[in-house]
N, C-alpha and C positions, 0 to 999 in steps of 0.2 A: 653421528647425531642427525646429519642431513638425511641419510637413508632411512633411519627410524622414523623421523617426523614425516618424511615423504610417504612412507607406507601408511602411517596413521591418517594422513590427508587423503590418500586414495580410498581408504575405507569410509571416510566421511563423505566423499563425493557422491556415493550411491544415495545416501539419505538426502543430501542437498538437492540432487536431481529429482528425487521422488517428490519433495515438497514443492519444488519449482514447477514441475509438471502439473501437480494438483492445482496450483494457483492459476496456471494457464488453462485449466479445464481439460488437460490431456490425461484422461483416465479410461482404462478398459471397463467394459460392462461386467460387473461382478454381481454375485448373489442371484444369478439366473440359472435355471436348470439346464443340463446338457441338451435336453430336447428343445428348449426354447432357443438356445444358441444355434443348434443345428438348423432349425426352421428359418431363423432370421438371418443367419450367416453374418456378414459384416455390415448389416444395414445400419446399426447404431454405433459404429466405430467412431464417427465424428461428432456424436451427440453428447452434450453435457449441460445440465442445468446447474451452472457453476456458482455455488455459494462459497467456495473456498477463497475466492477473490474478495468477496464483500467484507468478510470478517477482518482481515489485516488492513484493508483499505479504510474501513471505518475507524480503526485505531490510529493509523499513521497520519491521517488528515488532521488529527488533533495534537500531534506531537510536533511542535514547532519551536525550537530554541531561538531566542531573540538576542541574548547577550550573556556575558559572564561577569559575575561579581567577584571582587576581591574579598579578603577576609574582613575588611572594615565596612563592607557593604557597598562600596563605590563600584561603578561600572568600569571594567577594564577596557579602555579605548584601544590599546595596542592589540589585545586579543581579538577585539571586533574587527580591526583592520586585517589582521592575519587570517581571520576566518573568512572574510569576504575575498581577500586576495587569492585564496585557493578555491574560491567558488563553493565553499562548504555550505553556504546558505541554500544552495540548490542541491548539492550532492548529499547532504545529510538526510533529506527525505528518501532518497534511494537506498542509502545505507540502513536506515531504520526499517524501511519496508522489507529489505532482504533479511534483516535480523528477525522480524516478525514471521517471515515465511519459512526460512531455513533454520531458525533458532539462534543464529549468530552472524555477525559480519565483523569486519576489521578496519582499522584506520592506521595508516603509516605516516609518521612525522619524520621528515628528512630534510637536511640542508642541501638542496641541489644547487646547481650553478646559477639558477635564477633567484635563489633565496629559499626561505623556509617554505616547504610545500607539504600540504596535508592531502592525502589521497585515501579513498575508501576502497576496500577489497571485498570480493565475494567469498563466501565460506568455502567454496571449492578451490580457491586459489591461495588461501592463507591459513595459518594455524599458529596458535600460541601455546606453549607448554609452561606450566607453573611449577614452582618449587614444591616438592611433596610436603603437604601439611600447611601450605601457605597459598590460600586460594587467590590472592591478588598480587603475589610477588612473581613476576614473570622471569622464567629461567631462560627461555629461548623463543624465537619466532622464525617461521619459515614462510616465504612467499615464492610461488611457482607460477610460471607462465610459459607459453609455447609460441615460437615464431618459426613458421614454416617447418623445416625438418630438424629444428634444434629446440631442446627444452632447457629452460633457464631456472635456476633456483638461487635464492639469496637467504642465507642463514644469519640471523641476528642474535648475538649474545651480548651481555653487558660490556664486554671488553673488545670484541672483534666482530667484523662483518665479513662473512665468507661468501664469495660470489662464484657460482658454478655454472657449468653448461655441459650438455651431453647430447648425442644424437638420439632422435626419437625411436630408432629401431631397437629391437629387443637386444638386451645384453650390453647396451651402451653404458659406459662408466662416467661418473662425474669427474670433470677436470676443471682446473682453474679457468675462469672466464677470460676470453680474449675478445669476443665480439662486442662491439659497442664501446670498447675502452681505447683510450689513446695509447700511442706507442710508449712502452716503458711503464705504463700505469699498472700497479700490482692488482691482482685479482682479489686479494684479501687485504683489508684495511682496518685500522683501529676504529672502534666505535667512539665518536667524540662526545656522545651524550652520557655514556656511562650506564645506561639502562637500555633495555630492549625497546626499540621505538615502535613496535607493532602492538596495538591495543585492541582487545576484543570487546565488541559490543554484544553482550549476551542477552537473550530474552528468556525470562522466566527460569533462571538458573536456580537450582536447589542445592542444599548443603551436600547431598550425597548423590547427585545426578547431574547429567549434562543439560544444557539449555534446551528448551523444547520449542517446537514450532507452534505458532498460534493456531494453525489449522489441524493440529494432531487430533483434536476431538471432533473436528468437523468432517474429516475424511470418511469414516464409516457411514455416517448419515448421508454424506454426499453420494456415496456409492449406492446406498439404498434408494435415494431419490431418483437417481439416474435409471435404476432398474424399474422402479414403479412407473416412471414416464415411458419407458420402453414398452411395458405391458399395456399401459393406457393407450398408446398410439397404435399398438398392434390390435388391441380390441376395437378401437375406433375404426380401423380399416376394415374389419370384418363384420362386426355386430353392432356398430353404433347407429346404423340406419335400419329402418324397418325392412324386413325381408318377406317376400310373398311366395306362396307355393300354390300350384295348381293340383287339385285333388280330383280323383275319379276320371282321369283322362290319360290316354297314352302319350308317351313322349313324341313330339313332332318329328316325323321322318320324311325322307324323300326317296323316290325310287332310283335305282341305279340301272341305267339302260345301256345295253351293248350297242356301241355306235355302228357296228357293221350289220347286225341283224335287226336292231330296233326292239329286241325283246327285253323284258325286265328280268334282270339277273339277280337282283337283291335290293336292299334298302339300307340307308344310313341315317343317323341322327342329324337333324338340322342344328346348326350352331345357334346357341341362345343369345349370342351377342347382338344379333340383328333385332331380336325381340326387345332386348334391354334398351337399345338406342332408339328404336321407333316407339317404345312404350305402347305396343299394340299386340294383341293376341286374340285369335278367334277360338272360341270354345264351342266345338260342333258336336261333341259327344254328349248324349243325354246324361244328366246327373253330375256333370262337371261343375266344380265350384272353386272359389278362390279363398285361400287361407293366408293369414299374416302372422309373422313372428315379430313381436315387439322389439324395439331397439333396446340394447343393453344400457343400464344405468352406470355411467362412468364416474359418478360422484364418489363412489367408494374409494377409488384410487386417489381422487383429489383430497379427500378427507385425511387419508393416511399421509399424503405428501405435506399437507398443512401441519399435521402433528409433528412430522420430522423437522420441518422448518422451525416450529416453535421450540423444539428441543435444541436446535442449533442456536437460537436466540438466547435461550436460558443458560446453556453451558458456556457460551462465549461472551455473555453479558453484552450482546449486541441489541440495540433497540429494535423492537418489532417493526417500527416504521421503516428501518433500513432494509428489512427482508421482505415484508409484505407490501410495502409501498403505499400503504393506506393511512392517511392522516387528515381527517376531515373534522372541522369544528372542535378542535382540541384546545383546551386552555393552556396558557404558558406554564402553569403549575403542573398540568398533566404531562406536557412534553418534558419538563425538567425531571419529573418522577420516572418517566420511561427511560431517560438517558442517565439516570443516577448510576447504574451499574457500569456503563461504559466510561463515564467520567471518573469513577473510582479506579477502574482498571488503568486508564490512561495516566492518572495521577501516580499510581504505583510504578508504571513504566517510566515516568519522568524521573522518579527517584533512582531507579537502577541505571537507566541510560545516562542520567546526569552524572553519575559517578565516573563512567567511562569518558564522557565528554570533558569533565574537569581534568582527567588524566591526560587527554589529548592536548589540551591547552597548556597544561603544565610542561609537557614535553616541548611544545612550541616555545615557551619562555626559556626553557633550558637551552634549546637550540640557538636562541638569540643571546645566550650568555647572561640572562637575567635570573639568577638563582633566587633572589628575594621575591620577585614577582611570581616565579614558579611556585614557591612555598605558599604565597598568599592565594594563588589560584587553587591550589590543592585544598585549602581550607575554606574556599569561597563557595559559590553556588552558581547554578545555571538559571537564567531567567527564561521561563517558558511562557508561551501564549496560554491564555485561559482555556482549559480543555472543554469548558461548557459553553455552548453557543447560546447567546441571549440576543434579544432584540435591542435596538438602539435605545428605545424608551426604558427598558429594564436597566441598562447600563447607566443611563442618565439619572434615573431615579436613585439608584444605589450610590452614585458618585455625589449627588447633591446631599444625601443624608450623611455620607461620610464627611463631606465638607462642613456640615453643620456641627460636627463634634470636634472639629479642629484638625482634621487630617491634612497635611501639607499638599499643595498643588502637585508637586513632583510625584508624590506617592499615588495621587489620584490618576495622574496621566499614565502611570505605569500599568494601571488596571484596565485601561482602554484596550480592547483586543486589536492586535496587529500594529500597535504603535511601537516603533523601534526606539532605542536609546538615541539615535541620531536625530529623530524628530523631536524628542523631548529636549535635547540640547538646543535645537533651533527655536523651540517655543520659549525656552529660558532666555535666549538672546532677544527674542521679540518682546518679551515682557520687560526685560531690562531697558531696552531701547524706548519702550513706551513710557516707563517710569522716568527715564532721563528727560524725555521730551516734555513731560508734565512739569517736572521740577524746574526745568530750564525755561518754562513759559512758551515753548515752541509748540503750541497746540496745533498749529497748521500741519505739522508732520503727521499728526494722528488723524485729524478729521478733514484735512484739506483747507484750502484758502477760504476765508469767509467771503461769501458772495457780496458783491457791491449792492448797496441799497439803490433802488430806482430813484432817479431825480424827479422832484415834484416841480412842475411848472408854476410860477407865481400867478396868482389870480389876476384877472384883468382889472385895471384901475377904473373906478367909476368916474364919470365926467364930473367936472366941478359943479355943473348945474344941478346934478342930482344931490 
């Protein structure tokens, strides 16, 4: 099983590298004629007008999990602590970005010597195999990495964990791991969780296909844009400036004199670089004149590039403002309408990624030995940040209107973007303390000590004669 899954992982690595290189803008110049490639050589090897990075970045910046709810709707504080303890609040952004780029990423839940640990893995280093006909029931998982001249692999099954190593040279065989293990520790150990602890985070999975990269539809247009830019810059180098020609006059030449005899033995053309730099030319021949070739119009290239970028925006549901960078005097309703497609796409990703995140936290609860909490997390939900960016005034207006129809304060606080469950708990304590101070008559704790009234000096007494 290890050999079979390792071979499957090796075949996937090619696609993972392809999408990773595209995200970094590392693409060869395609769709160019052989003649163009011969003339330019490697001039455009390092050039890329990279739109492949904008599309996944625009999606992942709106995918922010904040907390996990149990089946009864309460926030699971234990899950939140475990999430932060493994620094998942930071690493999840990287894992989701890799899932959007390569189509999938992975999370491993394991009980290490320091406690329950959640780590995220790249698609080129991990793989999950499912039971045939059961798309969510994991049969086995494989994680592979390399350290110097040794390659390591860990095979996870519901009952056992097999730990292997082998030399990186060709023909090396997998053997039980000894590196990194204490003396006498077995290389193969029972799986205490009873399930495969490796969870896949797939992007855009289909019923009959593999997860897809978010930039799969962008890449052909990206290659076309790069080639159009190469043609534009080549044209601008040669014909973007007006060119002048001298008509009716011989080419400037100079005589070749034999240094020994002093006789003229021939003539040679004068280099034109001097005339270009000095911007000076004498026309001595009668009838000579100057002609000019107008500069080429490069707008045709720009219009085609703009259309290609519009196609990228439409096919990936990315707001035009993200790609064109132009947003002037647009109303809030107009901005919301332009981002409606992206918000809908992110909401869909939240639903699919949320299922994987619930499974990760279910495994964390199982590793803690809390089967009841694990079952409640499996039937719970993930609290995500609002995928739509609004102004503070828009949020305030919406919250005031919801408050007017009786929505509780806690529910309103959860709708404020970026507010974490920890902050909501702190606000609850502050509200309770304020109510207790009012009921107890200790108003000074709320508003401070009442300032002393200034003393009024008594009026001077009038003399008795008055």
